[in-house]
C-alpha positions in Angstrom: -0.2 0.2 0.0 1.4 3.5 -1.0 0.9 5.9 1.6 0.3 8.6 -1.3 -2.7 8.0 -3.2 -4.7 10.2 -5.3 -8.0 11.5 -4.3 -9.2 12.6 -0.6 -7.8 9.4 1.4 -4.2 8.3 1.8 -3.1 4.8 1.9 -2.7 4.8 5.6 -7.1 5.6 5.8 -7.1 2.8 3.4 -5.2 0.3 5.0 -7.1 0.9 8.2 -10.1 0.6 6.5 -9.3 -3.1 4.5 -7.8 -4.3 8.2 -10.9 -3.1 10.1 -13.7 -4.5 7.5 -11.6 -7.7 5.9 -8.7 -8.2 8.5 -6.0 -8.0 6.0 -3.0 -6.2 6.5 -0.8 -4.1 4.5 2.8 -3.5 3.7 3.6 0.2 3.5 5.9 1.0 0.3 6.3 4.6 0.2 9.0 7.2 0.2 7.3 9.0 3.1 9.0 8.1 5.7 9.3 10.9 8.2 8.9 10.0 11.8 5.1 11.5 11.9 4.0 9.8 8.8 5.4 6.7 10.1 3.7 6.9 13.5 0.4 7.5 12.0 1.0 4.5 9.7 1.8 2.1 12.6 -1.9 2.8 13.9 -3.0 1.1 10.7 -1.1 -2.2 12.1 1.1 -3.2 8.9 2.5 -6.3 8.4 5.6 -4.3 7.0 7.1 -1.0 5.5 9.2 -0.7 2.6 11.1 2.5 2.1 11.1 3.9 -1.9 13.3 3.0 -3.8 13.4 -0.7 -2.8 15.5 -3.5 -4.3 14.0 -6.9 -5.0 15.9 -8.5 -1.9 14.0 -5.6 0.4 10.7 -6.7 -1.4 11.9 -10.7 -0.5 12.8 -10.0 2.8 9.6 -7.9 3.7 7.4 -10.4 2.5 9.0 -13.4 4.1 8.8 -11.4 7.4 5.2 -10.6 7.0 4.6 -14.2 6.2 6.6 -15.6 9.2 4.3 -13.0 11.4 0.8 -14.2 10.1 1.8 -17.7 10.5 2.2 -21.4 8.6 -0.8 -20.9 6.6 0.4 -18.3 4.7 3.8 -19.9 3.5 1.8 -22.5 0.8 
């Protein structure tokens, strides 16, 4: 989930709504990693953060960490 989205809502708001409605966590992918934005994003209970620009290794590591957090059923 990108923190900056076109329109009135941002990715943090969208991630909170998705978690609340469907129980689905997000991984934030953003260039906006200032402390205030990061603290606000933590309220969405993200599965991880990736700072832009990111590498294939960063994506792999972040996804692996999220899968480990979610449990064995997500690793198949």
